[in-house]
Backbone as a ProteinNet text record, in pm:
[ID]
protein_1_A
[PRIMARY]
MSETSQGVIYMTWGQKAIDHANTSIMSLRQFDETMPVMVVGDAEAEEQYRGRPDIAFVRIEIDPFEGARFMAGRIKPLLYGLSPWKRTLYVDADTEFEYDPRVGFGLLDKWDFVVAETQTRSLNDSIAGPAETRWTAAWLGTPWLLYHNSGVLFWRKCGAVAHLFELWSDEWQRWQDWDEQVALLRALLRSDCLYLTVPYTWNCLYSQHSTLVHHRFGTRVARKFDDRGASRKRIDKILEQKKVRVRPQPQPQPEPRKLVDVWVAPGHRVRCIEKNAEEVKRRWRDRAQQAKKR
[TERTIARY]
7243.5	7332.7	7487	7559.2	7705.5	7750.6	7828.5	7934.8	8058.6	8082.6	8185.6	8193.7	8027.6	8025.9	8037.5	7979.1	8026.6	7868.7	7841.4	7708.8	7765.7	7614.5	7594	7484.6	7517.4	7401.6	7349.1	7217.3	7169.9	7091.3	7072	6997.5	6859.1	6715.1	6657.3	6528.3	6502.2	6415.9	6320.7	6191.8	6102.6	6138.2	6004.7	5995.7	6122	6137.5	6266.1	6390	6435.3	6515.4	6539.3	6436.5	6376	6369.8	6345.1	6341.9	6491.8	6579.1	6702.5	6806.4	6761.2	6813.5	6779.6	6676.4	6650.8	6729	6736.6	6802.5	6950.2	7048.8	7118.6	7161.4	7101.5	7080	7067.1	6987.3	6999.1	7146.7	7161.9	7327.8	7424	7423.4	7498.7	7458.9	7357.7	7337.3	7391.7	7409.3	7471.7	7627.2	7693.5	7807.9	7817.5	7706.9	7695.1	7585.5	7479.6	7338.1	7340.2	7429	7404.4	7448.5	7519.7	7522.4	7447.2	7438.4	7326.9	7320.7	7252.9	7190.3	7110	7142.2	7045.2	7012.5	6890.9	6840.2	6803.7	6800	6797.3	6739.3	6603.8	6521.2	6389.3	6291.3	6185.9	6042.3	5895.6	5849.8	5767	5786.6	5733.8	5840.3	6004.8	6070.4	6009.8	6015.7	5951.7	5829.5	5753.3	5625.8	5656.6	5815.3	5828.4	5899.2	5948.9	6103	6051.7	5936.7	5873.4	5845.9	5894.3	5848.6	5972.5	6032.6	6192.7	6302.5	6267.5	6393	6517.9	6539.3	6710.5	6741	6639	6705.8	6640	6743.5	6709.3	6696.3	6576	6534.8	6540.3	6605.8	6602.5	6557.2	6440.3	6399.3	6459.2	6465.5	6562	6430.3	6387.7	6327.3	6358.2	6530.3	6547.6	6500	6472.2	6390.7	6539	6611.4	6707.7	6707.6	6575	6521	6556	6570.8	6593.1	6501.8	6391.9	6302.2	6338.3	6377.3	6403	6501.9	6611.2	6758.4	6774.3	6855.9	6866	6983.7	6962.8	7078.2	7141.7	7231.7	7322.7	7378.1	7440.3	7504.1	7480.3	7334.5	7239.7	7264.3	7258.2	7239.3	7391.8	7456.9	7537.8	7680.7	7693.6	7776.3	7727.6	7591.2	7481.5	7532.3	7591.8	7562.7	7675	7767.9	7869.3	7803	7754.7	7639.6	7566.9	7457	7396	7412.8	7553.3	7562.9	7644	7555.5	7573	7677.3	7754.5	7871.2	7995.2	8085.2	8253.2	8295.1	8274.6	8345.3	8161.3	8198.6	8051.1	8100.3	7998.4	7997.5	7928.6	7902.3	7797.8	7824.7	7697.5	7656.6	7537.4	7562.7	7449	7350	7181.1	7087.1	7143.5	7169.9	7155.1	7285.3	7321.9	7439.8	7403.3	7484.6	7472.7	7636	7662.3	7782.8	7870.9	7896.1	8019.3	8094.7	8166.8	8245.1	8243.1	8263.7	8246.2	8280.7	8181.2	8258.2	8371.3	8394.4	8467.3	8653.4	8625.9	8810.1	8781	8702.6	8709.6	8711.6	8634.2	8651.6	8767.5	8840.4	8933.4	9081.9	9047	9131.1	9141.5	9010.9	9026.6	9092.6	9152.6	9234.7	9387.9	9403.2	9516	9489.8	9375.2	9338.4	9214.1	9146.5	9076.3	8887.4	8921.3	8854.4	8894.8	8793.2	8872.7	8757.3	8775.7	8707.8	8759.5	8659.3	8733	8752.5	8856.7	8846.5	8698.6	8714.6	8618.9	8661.6	8583	8576.5	8654.6	8575.4	8663	8781.3	8857.8	8947.4	9023	8982.9	9078.2	8984	9025.2	8944	8884.8	9014.1	8998.2	8894.1	8814.9	8720.6	8596.1	8607.3	8471.6	8343.7	8244.9	8106.8	8030.9	8094.2	8032.4	8025.5	7999.5	7954.6	8099.5	8109	8233.9	8297.1	8182.3	8261.6	8309.5	8294.1	8317.8	8454.3	8470.2	8541.9	8698	8673.3	8774.4	8806	8735.1	8809.3	8882.3	8805.6	8902.2	9052.1	9055.9	9167.7	9234.6	9211.6	9301.2	9368.3	9240.8	9294	9406.2	9382.7	9495.3	9646.2	9567.6	9738.8	9697	9599.9	9661.2	9476.6	9434.3	9310.9	9353	9472.7	9494.8	9525	9424.1	9417.3	9330.1	9320.1	9234.4	9111.4	8994.4	8874.3	8804.4	8745.7	8627.4	8499.6	8468.1	8289.6	8252.9	8156.7	8123	8002.7	8002.7	7923.3	7910.3	8015.5	8085.3	8206.9	8164.3	8263.2	8292.6	8386.4	8412	8442.5	8435	8504.1	8487.7	8574	8615.8	8558.1	8473.1	8507.1	8619.6	8625.5	8758.6	8697.4	8770.3	8771.1	8814.8	8928.4	8965.1	8865.2	8769.5	8697	8570.9	8505.8	8417.3	8436.2	8570.3	8580.8	8591.2	8632.4	8576.2	8500.4	8380.5	8230	8189.5	8256	8210.9	8242.7	8365.5	8444.4	8374.4	8305.4	8242.7	8138.9	8052.1	7933.3	7946.7	8061.1	8102.5	8160.2	8230	8253.8	8145.7	8068.1	7953.7	7845.1	7837.3	7766.2	7817.5	7956.9	7995.7	7930.5	7890.2	7809.7	7673.5	7668	7550.5	7464.1	7558.5	7519	7490.5	7413.7	7357.3	7532.3	7645.5	7742.7	7821	7828.1	7933.6	8070.4	8073.7	8191	8334.2	8338	8433.1	8439.9	8345.7	8343.2	8430.6	8366.2	8440.6	8617.1	8624.6	8799.2	8849.3	8795	8827.4	8826.6	8756.7	8712.7	8857.8	8868.3	8938.2	9085.4	9085.6	9281.3	9297.8	9197	9199.7	9172.7	9137	9134.2	9270.1	9273.2	9365.2	9365.3	9256.7	9236.6	9307.3	9354.2	9411.5	9358.1	9342.1	9268.5	9346.6	9247.4	9334.5	9209.2	9238.5	9197.1	9233.7	9087.8	9114.5	9047.4	9114.5	9068.1	8917.8	8910	8784	8702.5	8761.4	8682.1	8598.4	8613	8543	8437.3	8427	8287.8	8243.3	8204.9	8216.4	8076.4	8114.9	7981.4	7983	8092.1	8113.5	8115.2	7988.3	7971.9	8059.7	8153.6	8225.6	8357.9	8404.3	8558.2	8538.6	8395.1	8390.1	8480.1	8563.6	8605.1	8533.5	8405.5	8339.3	8192.9	8143.7	8012.2	7984.8	7889.5	7884.9	7739.8	7786.9	7726	7673.6	7533.4	7473.4	7488.6	7500.5	7511.7	7378.7	7291.4	7155.2	7124.5	7193.9	7147	6997.4	6965.6	6873.3	6808.5	6750.1	6722.2	6660.9	6738.3	6698.1	6703.3	6585.9	6578.9	6414.1	6391.1	6246.4	6126.3	6228.8	6151.1	6253	6127.9	6170.7	6238.2	6353.8	6456.5	6598.6	6607.3	6831.9	6897.4	6850.2	6948	7086.8	7127.3	7241.3	7353.4	7367.9	7462	7512.5	7399.7	7400.2	7475.2	7412.5	7458.5	7602	7632.6	7751.6	7873.1	7839.8	7933.3	7929.7	7822.1	7819.5	7941.8	7879.1	7967.5	8158.9	8170.4	8324	8424.5	8283.6	8338.8	8373.9	8258	8294.9	8407.6	8411.9	8531.8	8648.1	8697.3	8768.2	8845.1	8761.1	8768.8	8803.7	8729.3	8808.3	8750.2	8881.6	8930.3	8860.9	8841.7	8850.3	9000.2	9046.4	9151.3	9129	9231.9	9205.1	9238	9174.4	9202.9	9312.6	9450.8	9529.8	9544.9	9599.3	9561.3	9701.9	9655.9	9760.8	9837.6	9991.6	10083.3	10120.8	10197.9	10221.6	10361.3	10358.3	10491.3	10598.8	10736.2	10809.4	10906.4	10909.3	11011.4	11155.3	11115	11250.6	11331.5	11459.3	11547.5	11695.2	11696.1	11755.1	11892.4	11981.7	12112.4	12071.8	12060.8	12028.1	12180.2	12216.5	12316.2	12228.1	12293.9	12184.9	12340.9	12444.4	12596.2	12692	12805.6	12903.3	12970	12999	13069.5	12959	12816.1	12742.1	12620.5	12576.1	12457.9	12381.5	12250.4	12131.8	12075.3	12033	11944.5	11775.4	11688	11539.3	11484.4	11346.3	11282.7	11217.3	11240.2	11249.6	11123.3	11048.6	10902.9	10930.7	11036	11089.6	11190.8	11263.6	11409.8	11418.5	11301.3	11279.9	11278.8	11189.5	11171	11288.4	11386.2	11491.3	11615.4	11560.8	11685.1	11629.1	11511.4	11464.6	11503.5	11479.7	11536.5	11666.2	11718.3	11907.8	11923.6	11849	11874.4	11854.3	11749.2	11693.8	11750.5	11829.6	11951.5	12093.3	12110.7	12231.1	12188.6	12110.2	12069.8	12037.8	11986.7	11997	12141.7	12238.6	12339	12445.4	12414.8	12495.8	12425.2	12323.6	12289.3	12334.9	12327.2	12396.2	12566.8
10831.2	10854.5	10827.9	10784.7	10694.1	10808.1	10792.3	10883.6	10882.7	10752.4	10773.2	10813.7	10909.2	10917.6	11071.8	11117.5	11263.6	11330.8	11450.1	11471.3	11652.2	11725	11840	11878.3	12008.3	12120.6	12252.3	12296	12401.9	12464.9	12581.7	12656.7	12695.7	12659.2	12716.6	12802.1	12924	13001.8	13074.7	13013.7	13091.1	13004.9	13028.9	12964.1	12975.3	13111.5	13146.3	13039.7	13041.7	12960	12806	12785.3	12629.7	12587.3	12714.2	12700.9	12677.7	12782.9	12803.7	12657.6	12628.2	12506.5	12382.2	12386	12267.4	12280	12377.9	12370.6	12335.2	12386.1	12375.5	12195.9	12127	11993.8	11906.7	11951.2	11890.1	11903.6	12040.1	12080	11959.1	11897.8	11848	11732.3	11669.3	11501	11513.6	11619.6	11588.6	11471.6	11517.2	11493.6	11384.5	11376.8	11228.3	11223.4	11126.3	11062.8	11048	11037.1	10954.3	11006.7	11151.1	11219.6	11268.9	11203	11271.2	11379	11470.3	11600.3	11606.4	11721.1	11777.7	11933	11995.9	12059.8	12140.4	12261.3	12301.6	12431.2	12472.5	12498.7	12531.6	12648.8	12667.4	12526.2	12587.1	12535.1	12518.4	12635.6	12632.1	12528	12518.5	12427.9	12286.7	12279.9	12136.2	12073.9	12118.9	12103.9	12070.5	12137.7	12123.2	11968.3	11961.5	11834	11745.1	11706.8	11626.9	11506.3	11374.2	11263.7	11241.9	11333.5	11313.8	11235.5	11106.9	11037.5	11027.5	11108.3	11139.6	11345.2	11343	11448.1	11452.5	11450.3	11500.1	11639.1	11644.3	11782.6	11795	11917.3	11937	12107.6	12078.1	12231	12295.6	12416.4	12500.2	12613.1	12618.6	12695.9	12866.8	12834.9	13011.5	13110.4	13208.3	13297.2	13412.6	13346.2	13420.3	13567.2	13603.9	13718.2	13863	13955.7	14102.3	14198.3	14212.3	14302.2	14171	14250.3	14174.1	14142.3	14175.4	14106.9	13987.4	13865	13755.2	13751	13694	13729.4	13592.4	13531.7	13407.2	13369.5	13503.7	13431	13373.9	13369.8	13259.9	13169.4	13124.4	12965.4	12873.7	12968.5	12877.6	12858.3	12922.5	12772.6	12721.5	12698.4	12550.5	12422.7	12464.9	12346.8	12211.1	12249.2	12183.1	12063	12091.7	12011	11951.4	12027	11943.4	11842.9	11859.1	11749.9	11622.7	11492.3	11370.1	11303.3	11366.9	11330.4	11341.9	11280.4	11260.4	11397.9	11445.4	11523.9	11584.2	11727.9	11789.9	11914.1	11933.8	12087.3	12170.2	12242.6	12335.8	12424.8	12480.7	12563.9	12653.1	12802.1	12888.9	12841.1	12872.9	12812.5	12860.3	12991.9	13004	13013.1	12864.6	12825.1	12692.2	12694.7	12566.3	12515	12373.2	12292.5	12315.1	12391.4	12367.5	12233.8	12197.5	12086.6	11961.4	11874.2	11785.7	11821.7	11832.5	11881.6	11780.3	11650.1	11547.3	11614.7	11721.5	11778.9	11836	11873.1	11938	11899.7	11781.4	11666.4	11558	11566.2	11540.4	11622.8	11726.6	11823.6	11830.4	11735.5	11706.2	11617.4	11546.3	11440.1	11519	11636.2	11680.2	11831.6	11897.5	11983.6	11980.7	12055.3	12050.6	12119.3	12236.4	12323	12425.1	12406.5	12469.9	12613.8	12697.3	12836.9	12888.2	12941.3	13033.6	13189.7	13186.5	13348.7	13430.9	13570.6	13665	13735.5	13778.8	13803.2	13942.8	14030.2	14182.6	14116.1	14043.9	14024.1	14028.7	14091.1	14142.2	14202.2	14249	14261.5	14437.5	14506.9	14603.6	14661	14544.2	14569.3	14528	14494.2	14395.8	14478.8	14395	14425.7	14453.1	14424.1	14441.6	14597.3	14567.2	14718.3	14781.9	14924	14984.1	14985.3	14962.3	14967.1	14805.7	14711.1	14544.8	14526	14613.5	14617.1	14684.6	14799.6	14858.3	14833.7	14752.3	14735.6	14576.8	14476.6	14411.5	14422.6	14501.5	14599	14628.6	14713.6	14724.6	14605.9	14537.6	14398	14331.3	14317.5	14219.3	14345.9	14445.7	14597.8	14584.1	14544.7	14592.9	14509.8	14642.9	14583.8	14465.8	14450.9	14331.7	14184	14174.1	13999.1	14007.9	13842.8	13784.7	13755.2	13786.6	13782.9	13659.3	13574.6	13499	13499	13407.7	13380.9	13275.2	13282.3	13164.4	13091.8	13097.1	13058.4	12897.4	12904.8	12727.3	12706	12631.3	12566.2	12402.2	12335.4	12172.3	12187.7	12073.1	12085.1	11942.1	11864.5	11760.5	11745.6	11628.6	11655.9	11563	11693.5	11687.4	11825.1	11770.5	11893.7	12026.7	12039.9	12158.5	12255.2	12183.3	12230.6	12287.9	12149.8	12218.6	12351.2	12381.2	12506.5	12609.9	12580.6	12713	12751.6	12669.7	12682.7	12739.8	12702.3	12802.9	12885.6	12965.8	13055.1	13157.7	13129.2	13144.3	13271	13174.1	13244.2	13316.9	13284	13430.4	13534.5	13543.7	13657.2	13706.6	13632.6	13690.2	13776.2	13698.6	13790.5	13928.6	13980.8	14079.2	14187	14141.2	14293.4	14245.8	14161.8	14096.3	14178.5	14137.9	14227	14152.6	14187	14068.8	14013	14053.7	13964.6	13915.2	13771.9	13691.4	13641.5	13686	13665.6	13715.9	13815.4	13906.8	13808.4	13788.4	13713.8	13558.3	13541.8	13399.7	13421.5	13510.6	13568.9	13557.1	13639.4	13652.4	13488.4	13411.8	13277.5	13218.4	13201.3	13113.2	13120.3	13277.3	13311	13304.2	13264.1	13252	13085.2	13010.9	12884.6	12773.6	12653.5	12595.9	12515.1	12515.2	12472.4	12510.6	12388.7	12361.4	12412.4	12555.3	12572.7	12611.4	12567.6	12600.2	12730.3	12817.8	12903.3	12903.3	12845.8	12824.6	12964.5	12950.6	13086.4	13133.3	13248.4	13275.4	13234.9	13191.8	13101.2	12961.2	12900.7	12796.4	12832.1	12981.9	13036.8	13166.8	13133	13284.3	13333.5	13440.4	13537.3	13471	13466.9	13431.2	13256.1	13237.5	13095.7	13062.9	13105.3	13060.7	13060	13112.6	13137.6	13031	12985.8	12858.6	12767.9	12720.7	12583	12511.3	12540.2	12441	12497.5	12607.1	12676.9	12825.6	12784.1	12943	12991.5	13098.3	13187.3	13331.5	13325.9	13417.9	13512.7	13523.3	13636.7	13734.4	13718.7	13763.7	13811	13817.1	13823.6	13831.8	13714.6	13639.1	13600.1	13655.2	13647.4	13503.6	13477.8	13382.4	13321.8	13483.5	13488.5	13535.1	13536.5	13500.5	13653.5	13740	13878.3	13890.8	14013.7	14059.1	14172.3	14171.8	14257.4	14249.3	14261.1	14279	14286.1	14414.4	14469	14540.7	14571.2	14645.9	14559.8	14443.5	14347.1	14330.4	14282	14333	14423.3	14537.8	14697.6	14724.2	14690.8	14719.1	14642	14544.1	14392	14440	14534.4	14594.1	14740.4	14777.8	14896.8	14880.8	14805.7	14716.5	14716	14618.9	14544.1	14673.9	14766.7	14886.9	14942.7	15015.1	15077.1	15032.7	14891	14829.4	14761.9	14772	14706	14611.1	14495.7	14386.7	14315.6	14247	14214.9	14029.1	13922.9	13833.3	13760.5	13678.6	13597.7	13511.5	13547.4	13454.7	13268.2	13198.7	13033.9	12997.2	12920	12909.8	12765.8	12820.2	12680.4	12571	12485	12371.1	12416.2	12375.1	12434.5	12258.6	12275.7	12184.2	12112.6	11977.7	11923.2	11932.8	11992.4	12027.9	11901.3	11931.9	11865.8	11810.3	11649.7	11602.6	11584.5	11644.3	11623.8	11483.4	11444.4	11345.4	11331.7	11280.8	11231.9	11119.6	11184.6	11046.8	11044.5	10906.2	10886.3	10841.4	10915.8	10939.4	10813.6	10860.7	10793.3	10777	10721.9	10708.8	10822.9	10901	11002.3	11126	11122.6	11235.1	11187.5	11276.8	11280	11390.5	11428.1	11558	11516.8	11604.8	11629.4	11679.9	11580.1	11618.3	11546	11585.2	11554.2	11403.9	11376.1	11188.4	11153.6	11161.7	11081.5	11105.9	11164.1	11175.9	11111	11090.1	11018.7	10932.3	10811.1	10757.2	10817.3	10926.7	10973.4	11034.8	11108.2	11160.3	11038.7	10949.5	10831.6	10847.1	10784.5	10758.1	10849.4	10975.2	11105.4	11056.4	11065.3	11064.8	10915.2	10841.1	10702.5	10715.5	10803.7	10848.6	10938.4	11021.1	11122.4	11047.9	10955.4	10896	10793	10730.1	10638	10723.4	10848.7	10967.9	10961.6	11012.3	11059.8	10949.6	10844.3	10701	10715	10699.2	10689.3	10852.7	10926.2	11023.4	11006.8
15107	15023.1	15092.8	15016.2	15044.1	15106.1	15232.5	15294.8	15196.1	15106	15049.2	14914.4	14857.4	14708.4	14696.4	14598.8	14562.4	14483.1	14506.3	14465.3	14454.6	14403	14405.2	14469.1	14529.2	14591.3	14531.6	14527.1	14517.4	14591.9	14577.3	14706.2	14589.6	14582.3	14513.9	14665.9	14646.6	14686.1	14587.6	14569.1	14448.9	14319.2	14239	14111.1	14017.7	14018	13902	13919.3	14075.5	14092.5	14090.6	14110.5	14006	13922.1	13852.1	13719.6	13658.4	13692.4	13670.7	13700.5	13847.3	13884.9	13800.4	13767.5	13686.7	13542.7	13497.8	13373.4	13423.1	13491.7	13582	13591.9	13667.4	13625.9	13514.1	13450.8	13307.3	13206.7	13249	13164.5	13252.7	13380.1	13457	13430.4	13399.4	13397.5	13214.6	13101.7	12997.9	12972.1	13105	13159.6	13216.2	13330.9	13408	13480	13415.9	13410.7	13565.1	13661.9	13788.9	13912.6	13838.8	13968.8	14091.2	14233.6	14305.8	14315.7	14299.7	14376.3	14468.9	14534.7	14654.9	14629.7	14654	14664.3	14801.2	14844.1	14970.9	14896.7	15027.5	14969.8	15108.6	15024.9	15099.8	15091.2	15141.2	15123.2	14949.7	14866.8	14717.1	14686.8	14721.4	14639.9	14691.9	14826.4	14828.5	14757.8	14738	14624.3	14518.8	14455.2	14321.2	14310.9	14430.7	14396.9	14461.8	14537.8	14631.1	14531.1	14555.3	14458.6	14358.6	14332.1	14238.5	14282	14239.9	14322.5	14267	14157	14163.8	14209.5	14263.5	14355.6	14488.9	14577.5	14724.5	14777.3	14881.6	14884.9	15094.8	15117.9	15235.4	15268.9	15304.7	15327.1	15464.3	15425.1	15561.1	15598.1	15720.1	15765.2	15809.5	15768.8	15805.1	15662	15673.7	15600.5	15551.8	15427	15390.8	15315	15348.9	15243.4	15363.2	15348.8	15393.4	15305.7	15283.9	15206.5	15068.5	14976.1	14843.3	14816.5	14931.2	14914.6	14955.5	14883.8	14932	14985.6	15161.2	15213.3	15186.8	15105.9	15084.1	15221.1	15314.9	15404.8	15521.8	15515.6	15634.3	15554.2	15448.9	15415.9	15353	15294.1	15256.2	15343.3	15453.4	15595.5	15609.4	15619.4	15668.4	15557.4	15439.7	15324.2	15361.2	15438.6	15457.2	15553.3	15699.6	15751.9	15665.1	15588	15525.9	15396.9	15339.7	15262.1	15330.7	15289.4	15301.6	15216.1	15134.6	15067.6	15104	15085.2	15132.5	15039.8	14925.9	14806.8	14787.6	14766.8	14729	14670.3	14550.1	14472.9	14510.3	14537.5	14547.8	14409.2	14359.1	14218.1	14268.5	14219.5	14212.8	14109.7	14156	14050.6	13903.9	13893.2	13730.2	13675.6	13660.9	13622.8	13532.9	13406	13288.1	13316.9	13280.2	13322.8	13149.6	13147.4	13016.4	13002.2	13129.7	13155.1	13223.7	13211.6	13318.7	13449.3	13559.2	13685.7	13788.3	13717.4	13767.1	13805.8	13708.4	13677.5	13860.8	13905.5	14031	14125.4	14128.1	14199.3	14230	14112.7	14127.2	14203.6	14183.8	14260.8	14422.3	14474.3	14618.2	14663.5	14543.2	14604.4	14679.2	14659.7	14712.9	14766	14759.3	14802.8	14891.2	15007.9	15113	15037.9	14993.1	14886.7	14806.7	14645.9	14582.7	14512.1	14484.8	14469.9	14364	14272.1	14176.2	14194.3	14147	14162.4	14096.9	14115.1	14076.6	13974.9	13875	13710.7	13740.2	13900	13892	13982.3	13986.5	14043	14235.8	14206.9	14366.3	14441.9	14608.2	14668.2	14673.6	14588.5	14593	14463.1	14373.1	14254.1	14353.2	14489.5	14550.3	14566.9	14542.8	14506	14609.8	14734.1	14852	14913	15044.5	15106.3	15139.6	15064.3	15112.5	15260.3	15368.5	15482.8	15536.7	15475.9	15492.6	15428.9	15283.7	15199.6	15272.3	15304.3	15389.4	15506.8	15571.2	15704.4	15695.9	15586.7	15539.2	15478.6	15422.4	15348.1	15426.3	15542.7	15674.7	15728.7	15780.1	15824.1	15765.7	15647.5	15542.8	15531.3	15535	15497.9	15320	15216.8	15121.8	15039.1	14972.8	14868.4	14768.7	14729.1	14623.7	14666.5	14691.9	14724.9	14649.9	14645.6	14509.8	14589.3	14514.1	14577.4	14530.2	14549	14509.7	14534.5	14424.1	14425.5	14449.7	14565	14596.2	14533	14384.4	14345.4	14298.3	14315	14291.5	14370.9	14440.3	14585.9	14567.9	14556.6	14575.7	14740	14758.6	14916.8	14950.2	15032.6	15101.5	15199.5	15305.3	15443.4	15531.3	15636.7	15701.7	15797.9	15904.5	16020.9	15973.2	15879.6	15897.4	15782.2	15652.9	15619.2	15669.5	15772.3	15875.2	15973.2	16026	16075	15972	15872.1	15769.5	15774.4	15694.3	15700.1	15864.7	15953.7	16119.8	16079	16036.6	16073.2	15907.5	15818	15701.4	15779.4	15866.1	15944.7	16047.3	16120	16191	16135.7	16050.4	15935.3	15906.6	15849.5	15737.5	15904.4	16023.9	16099.2	16145	16085.7	16163	16063.6	15942.6	15840.3	15817.6	15800.7	15830.5	15660.3	15576.1	15457.6	15308.6	15206.6	15103.4	15043.3	15059.2	15008.6	15135.6	15084.1	15143.7	15129.6	15010.1	14968.4	15011.8	15088.7	15159.9	15292.5	15320.8	15471.1	15455.9	15349.2	15322.9	15305.4	15225.3	15212.3	15350.4	15395.7	15613	15629	15596.9	15702.3	15576.9	15508.8	15434	15499.7	15474.7	15563.5	15723.4	15784.6	15908.1	15946.6	15838.1	15848	15853.8	15856.6	15835.1	15703.8	15652	15523.5	15438.6	15347.7	15224.6	15109.7	15072.3	14976.4	14854	14732.6	14608.1	14522.5	14479	14410.9	14240.1	14181.7	14017.9	13917	13802.9	13716.6	13730.2	13705.3	13663.8	13597.5	13498.6	13396.8	13445	13555.6	13613.7	13634.6	13663	13723.4	13612.2	13472.8	13400.8	13346.9	13330.1	13283.2	13148.3	13085.6	12919.5	12864.6	12810.8	12790.5	12681.7	12606.9	12497.2	12574.8	12712.1	12756.1	12899.7	12952.7	13069.2	13046.5	13160.2	13144.8	13246.4	13294.9	13398.3	13368.1	13430	13403.6	13377.2	13299.5	13257.5	13395.9	13456.8	13547.2	13483.7	13505.5	13469.3	13529.5	13663.8	13767.1	13801.7	13749.9	13799.6	13645.4	13557.6	13442.6	13370.3	13393.3	13429.4	13552.4	13584.8	13765.8	13812.2	13897.3	13956.5	14113.9	14102.5	14266.9	14308.4	14403.3	14411.9	14386.2	14419.7	14375.8	14281.1	14164	14035.3	14064.3	14090	14108.7	14087	14010.5	13942.3	14083.9	14116.4	14307.5	14249.7	14372.3	14366.8	14274.5	14304.3	14296.3	14147.8	14082.5	13894.9	13841.4	13895.3	13851.6	13876.9	14012.5	14034.4	13926.8	13931.5	13870.4	13717.4	13671.8	13551.2	13528	13667	13646.4	13673.2	13761.6	13783.6	13619	13585.8	13462.4	13360.8	13370.2	13241.6	13274.2	13415.4	13497	13447	13469.4	13478.1	13361.1	13260.7	13096.5	13101.1	13209.9	13243.1	13072.9	13003.3	12930.3	12954.2	12870.1	12878.6	12836.1	12910	12903.2	12807	12698.8	12597.8	12655.2	12591.1	12650.2	12586	12667.9	12551.3	12485.5	12376.7	12270.1	12243.5	12220.7	12249.5	12167.5	12226	12116.6	12029.9	11941.6	11859.8	11892.1	11898.7	11950.1	11899.4	11985.8	11907.8	11832.7	11682.1	11597	11611.7	11642.5	11694.3	11536.9	11527.9	11395.5	11462.7	11338	11377.6	11251.6	11257.6	11185.6	11046.4	10942.5	10868.2	10744.7	10754.4	10652.6	10524.2	10382.1	10327.2	10162.8	10282.7	10147.6	10241	10157	10262.5	10303.1	10414.7	10443.2	10471.1	10400	10401.2	10483.5	10548.9	10620.4	10626.4	10655.1	10654.8	10784.2	10832	10949.2	10919.7	10941.1	10909.7	11010.7	10973.1	11115.5	11082	11214.6	11223.6	11174.2	11130.4	11054	10891.8	10873.1	10699.7	10656.8	10789.1	10740.5	10662.8	10603.2	10532.5	10379.9	10380.6	10246.4	10176.5	10303	10237.1	10186.7	10259.8	10222.8	10056.6	10052.3	9903.2	9796	9835.6	9758	9721.5	9828.3	9801.1	9705.7	9714.4	9655.5	9511.3	9468.5	9362.6	9248.6	9321.9	9264.7	9227.8	9310.3	9280.9	9153.5	9155	9027.3	8899.6	8909.6	8819.8	8760.6	8872.9	8818.1	8792.9	8805.3	8702	8579.8	8544	8408.8	8322.9	8360.8	8304.4	8283
[MASK]
++++++++++++++++++++++++++++++++++++++++++++++++++++++++++++++++++++++++++++++++++++++++++++++++++++++++++++++++++++++++++++++++++++++++++++++++++++++++++++++++++++++++++++++++++++++++++++++++++++++++++++++++++++++++++++++++++++++++++++++++++++++++++++++++++++++++++++++++++++++++++++++++++++++

């Protein structure tokens, strides 16, 4: 794969994640049939993807599980080093593309790293462990800081982003909990990376409001063990308590109507919409002719 190219990375552990990733890849292919794809995962995933010319596979020997919990913080910070591309998009397996991801790759012309805010908005509503959240809020001096969802990440290869992923790994090691996103927030704020936070609709639970991917967030499990776990329940509880409402998508505004002065007779002019000028002149001529007949 060319160092000057771009591509999409997935993580898969277990058949459910494989099935979801395959669905997501098919949705990606609707927008770009030639987009390179890499999957990282375990031996089970390697068996599934062996021999597929359209997908590169990288086997990871690290066990991301602690009991039934998937510890994404053990794997996601490694993705920068695994990516062979100049520009990379990582997406969680339980996603489907609603729009062309090239809009995100284009942002990397000016930004190093692009990530969406979470649907729960701020650190105060974090679904991470309370100890980590409280410590982070105290460190920042406020809990009202935008909180990110690491299920969709765009980045370009550069020293600042390489350091960001190293910081992410270091920050995750502090608590080593199932949630890696508060650690990402701390890493972003410690780094020199020029990052852009885009609206949560880029990585959205509601398909009809998505502006990039529809993300199921575990509503159809993409994990190896048949357990929705605390994360899904806490998301549901927060959305209910906060009564988070989907922000309506902006509707295209009509172009302003340009008014012009039209001379319809000596000493007489009217203002009308520019495109109606000839029609206005015609009507005045007709009226003048009728007046002469009378």
